[in-house]
C-alpha positions, -999 to +999 in steps of 0.1 A: +256+155-439+250+163-405+282+147-394+300+167-421+287+198-406+295+188-370+333+181-381+335+213-400+325+231-369+347+212-344+376+217-369+370+253-370+369+255-331+403+238-329+419+261-355+408+291-337+418+276-305+454+269-316+455+306-331+447+321-298+471+297-280+499+313-300+489+347-294+487+341-255+521+324-257+539+354-272+520+376-246+531+355-220+567+353-232+570+388-238+559+395-203+588+370-189+615+385-212+604+421-199+607+410-165+640+391-170+653+426-183+644+442-148+664+410-133+695+419-155+696+456-142+691+440-107+719+417-113+742+443-124+735+466-094+741+438-071+773+428-089+785+464-085+781+462-046+794+429-040+826+438-059+828+469-036+820+495-063+809+525-048+789+535-079+759+511-077+750+521-113+782+513-128+778+501-163+744+515-165+737+554-162+774+565-159+793+578-188+793+566-216+756+560-200+747+530-222+710+530-207+702+567-202+688+587-218+687+563-248+679+526-243+702+499-243+702+461-249+716+436-223+741+409-237+747+379-217+777+356-222+762+322-223+796+306-211+801+326-180+768+346-173+786+381-177+762+407-185+771+437-205+748+466-214+752+483-249+740+516-261+712+514-287+726+545-309+720+535-344+710+500-335+676+508-323+667+531-351+668+501-374+640+477-366+652+452-390+687+448-376+692+413-365+713+425-335+681+441-318+663+409-318+666+383-292+679+349-304+671+317-289+697+290-283+680+258-296+699+235-272+691+252-241+661+276-247+679+305-234+672+341-252+698+364-257+714+388-281+736+364-300+732+375-337+746+346-359+759+325-332+760+289-341+727+271-327+709+303-321+678+312-341+662+345-343+629+353-324+603+380-332+610+397-298+630+428-293+640+440-256+651+475-248+661+487-214+662+522-200+675+530-166+671+565-150+690+577-118+662+592-097+683+596-066+670+622-041+694+633-013+703+604+006+678+581-010+694+564-039+669+550-066+667+541-104+636+539-123+640+508-149+618+507-178+620+475-202+599+473-234+595+441-251+583+444-288+572+418-314+551+416-345+517+399-336+490+385-355+472+417-357+502+441-357+529+455-334+524+441-298+544+454-270+548+449-233+563+477-208+575+468-173+586+493-149+603+490-114+621+511-088+656+498-076+672+514-046+709+509-036+707+483-009+739+498+011 
């Protein structure tokens, strides 16, 4: 009987620790996906400048302004790495829309917006990006806000990461 009680207690601790591990895994992964969103915007800024484009926020805030004032999603082409930002009008309003979720490539582990692509599975994560041009005079700057949302064990969870990017030329 004593051994039975001891094993029950140990089993309970193992189960709880596995549940907390899953929660912390999603929290950490959500934070990393949010930081990746910032890096995707930074990549777009750098690509614009390296290609000699005078508009450092091309493809982000200029008409048709995919990432301001509404949010956008970043689609990464897994073959050539090209990033395109798409407006969320209509897409973002429907939380059940599979296109809003990040999908994971089962072969490489890469996360991207690849709804229905062969070998990709839907994850619980949604990543929304917003880029606001906050330039003031000669100082060119943009506020980037990335929100990653998912359904957690105790309801909806989200991580919001913000950064200020400047034009480096």
